[in-house]
N, C-alpha and C positions, 0 to 999 in steps of 0.2 A: 504493499499500500504505499502511497505517497499523498502528500497534501499540496495543494495548489493555491495557497494564499488565503483561502476561505476557511481553513481550519476543518473543511470536511474531507474525510480520507477518501481518495479515489483510487482505483486501480489503473495501473499503466498497462496498456498492451503494445508493446514495441517489437515483437518477434513474431515470426512465422515458421511453421514446419515445414522445412524444405530439405530433402534429401537425407531424411531419417534423423534430423536434429533441428532444435529451435535455434534460429539465427536471427540476429538484428537485422532489422530493415534498413535499406538504403534510402527509401523515401523520407521526405522531410514534412509532408503534410500530416499534421495532426488534427483530429476531429474529437469533439465530445461525445461521450457515451451517455445517453441521458435515459433516466429512469422515467418511462411514460406515465406513471401514476402521478408524479409530483413535479416532473421537469427538473429534478435535481441531476446535476452532473455527477455521475457515479464512476466515471472513467474517463480516460485519454487513449485514444486508439490511433497509432501512427499507420498511415496508409501505404500499401506497398506501391512502388512505382514500376516503371518499364523494367529497370534492371531487375528487381526483385521478381518480376513476372517471368522475365526470360530464364532466370536461374531456376524458378520453379518449374517451368516447362521442360528445361533441359533435364532436371533431376528426374522427372516423370517419365520422359522418353527413356533414359537410361535404365530406370527401374522396370519400365513395361518389358524391357528385353528378357529378363530373367523371370519376372513376376508372371508373366503372360504364358511361360514354359513350365510353371510349377502346376502341381496337381490341384484340382478343384478343393480337395480336402485341405490341403496345404494353405491354400488362399483362405479358406473359410476360417480355419484355425487362427491364422495371422490376423485377419480383420476382427474377429471377436475378442482376440486377446487386446488389441488396440482399443476396441470400443469399449471393453470393460475398464481399462484404465482412465479413459477420458470420462466415462459416467462417473467413476469414483472421484476423480478431480472435480468434475462439475457439481456432484452432490456436495462436496466439501466446499466449495465456492458459494453455492447457494445458501448453504447453512450459515455461512460468515455473513452474508448480505441480509439474510432474514432475521438474524439477532439484533437486538437494539445495540446503538452506539455504547451503552455502558457495559454490555455482555461482551462486544467486540474488544474492549480494553481490559477486561477481566483476565487475569492470567493464571488462576488457580487451577 
């Protein structure tokens, strides 16, 4: 979490998952992530640019060479494991945002 002058903690999203790793984005445009229920800024998102897009496309093309030759069972297992990791992480993040600000600061 980070704070942007308002005292309100916000999440910073400045990486993308490219070629099996989270990498810092080359793009410089940052937009607000807004809670639609109260219009409060809850995050800052760095937008990918052309270089980031080309890097992602190149990584996907390279991965496709071997991934497309793997068995259906292997691909399903891999995708299910990745999905489980992302769901667990998302649930943890949701729990943090649904707690009250006082609860978020409580470290017991």
